[in-house]
Each structure stands twice: as C-alpha cells, then as structure tokens.
C-alpha positions in Angstrom: 0.0 0.0 0.0 1.4 3.4 -0.9 2.4 5.8 1.8 0.4 9.0 2.0 2.3 12.2 1.2 3.9 14.0 4.1 2.1 17.3 4.6 4.3 18.5 7.5 6.2 20.9 5.1 3.1 22.7 4.0 2.2 25.8 5.9 -1.5 26.7 5.8 -2.3 30.3 4.8 -2.7 32.7 7.6 -6.3 33.4 8.3 -5.8 37.2 8.6 -4.1 37.5 5.2 -6.4 38.9 2.5 -7.1 36.5 -0.4 -7.2 38.2 -3.9 -9.7 36.1 -5.8 -11.0 38.8 -8.0 -11.7 37.3 -11.4 -9.9 38.7 -14.4 -10.6 38.6 -18.1 -8.3 39.2 -21.1 -8.6 40.3 -24.7 -5.6 39.8 -26.9 -7.2 42.0 -29.6 -7.2 44.9 -27.2 -4.0 43.7 -25.5 -5.5 44.2 -22.1 -6.6 42.4 -19.0 -9.3 43.6 -16.6 -10.2 42.8 -13.0 -13.9 42.4 -12.6 -14.1 44.5 -9.5 -16.4 47.0 -11.0 -18.9 44.3 -12.1 -18.8 42.8 -8.6 -18.8 45.8 -6.4 -20.7 48.5 -8.4 -23.0 46.5 -10.7 -23.5 43.7 -8.1 -23.3 41.2 -11.0 -22.3 38.4 -8.6 -21.9 35.1 -10.5 -22.8 36.8 -13.7 -19.8 39.3 -13.6 -17.9 37.4 -16.3 -20.9 37.3 -18.6 -21.8 40.9 -17.9 -18.2 42.0 -18.8 -18.1 39.9 -22.0 -21.5 41.3 -23.2 -20.5 44.9 -22.4 -17.1 44.3 -24.1 -18.8 43.1 -27.3 -21.3 46.0 -27.2 -18.5 48.5 -27.0 -15.8 47.0 -29.1 -17.6 44.7 -31.6 -15.8 41.5 -30.4 -15.9 39.2 -27.4 -12.9 38.9 -25.0 -10.6 35.8 -25.2 -12.1 32.4 -24.3 -15.6 33.6 -24.9 -17.6 31.7 -27.6 -21.1 33.0 -28.1 -24.1 31.2 -29.6 -24.8 33.1 -32.8 -28.3 33.3 -34.3 -28.4 34.5 -37.9 -31.6 34.8 -40.0 -30.9 33.3 -43.5 -33.4 35.7 -45.2 -33.1 39.1 -43.4 -30.3 41.0 -41.7 -31.4 40.0 -38.2 -28.6 38.5 -36.2 -27.6 38.4 -32.5 -25.2 36.6 -30.1 -25.8 35.1 -26.7 -23.5 33.5 -24.1 -26.0 30.7 -23.3 -27.8 28.3 -25.7 -31.3 28.7 -24.1 -31.8 32.4 -25.1 -30.2 31.9 -28.5 -32.4 29.0 -29.3 -35.5 30.9 -28.0 -34.6 33.9 -30.3 -34.1 31.5 -33.3 -37.4 29.7 -32.7 -39.3 32.9 -32.1 -37.9 34.6 -35.2 -38.6 31.6 -37.3 -42.2 31.3 -36.0 -43.0 35.0 -36.6 -41.3 35.5 -39.9 -41.3 32.0 -41.5 -37.6 32.5 -42.1 -35.0 29.8 -41.4 -32.5 30.8 -38.8 -28.9 29.5 -38.4 -27.9 28.7 -34.8 -24.1 28.1 -34.3 -21.6 27.7 -31.5 -18.0 27.7 -32.5 -16.7 26.1 -29.3 -18.4 22.8 -30.0 -18.7 23.1 -33.8 -22.5 23.2 -33.6 -24.2 24.5 -36.7 -27.9 23.9 -37.2 -30.8 25.5 -38.9 -34.1 26.3 -37.1 -36.9 26.2 -39.5 -40.5 27.5 -39.0 -43.0 24.8 -38.3 -45.8 24.3 -40.8 -49.2 25.4 -39.7 
C-alpha cells in the first residue's frame, strides 16, 4: 500500500491574510486584462460578472474577449442576427424569429462546432 504524502512541510495560509480572488478577463485584440471589481462591487453582478463584462465588451468593441464563444443566431433571409452566451436564449430567439417571420435561422456555436438551422413549423 502506498504511503500518504507527508504534509508537514506545507504551511496553511494565515487566516488574517487577504485573499485576492477577483476574477480577471483578457482580450488579446485589445492587448489588455481587466479585473472584474467594477462588475462585482458596483454592478452587483455576482456570479454573472464574467458574462456581464463579456457582453459589455462586445457591445463597446464589436468583439468578445478571449475564451468567450457566443451562440450566434443569424436569419438566412433578413439581416437580423444576434449573439448570446447561453444556448437557451439563443435557441429561443431563433425559434421565435422563425415562428414570426417564417424564415430559417442558423444557430451556431464555434466552441463545440455546432451549426444547425431552425426552420419554421408548418401550420
């Protein structure tokens, strides 16, 4: 039976030392890295701080930060298109647009190579 590792050399962190666990996000196109302090402390975004920053970054720069792959919905007949960070709202947009306009809508997600077309249902 293997011997468990000897933990006597490890010193636990002091309880009174502050822990800097502020999340950060980078964008190689902008050549910058940001701490998400503003999203956490001012916007009270909580668990959605990363998503909030990514959406705001896209809105202001036209692109998403590194390691963010959006779900893209793109109508094949009219210029309507949008991007979402979660599949559920993207699929809802695609299905609603297809239902109201009778246009096929492409739903894609580059991170998993998903590419499908949502078509309107026949009445």
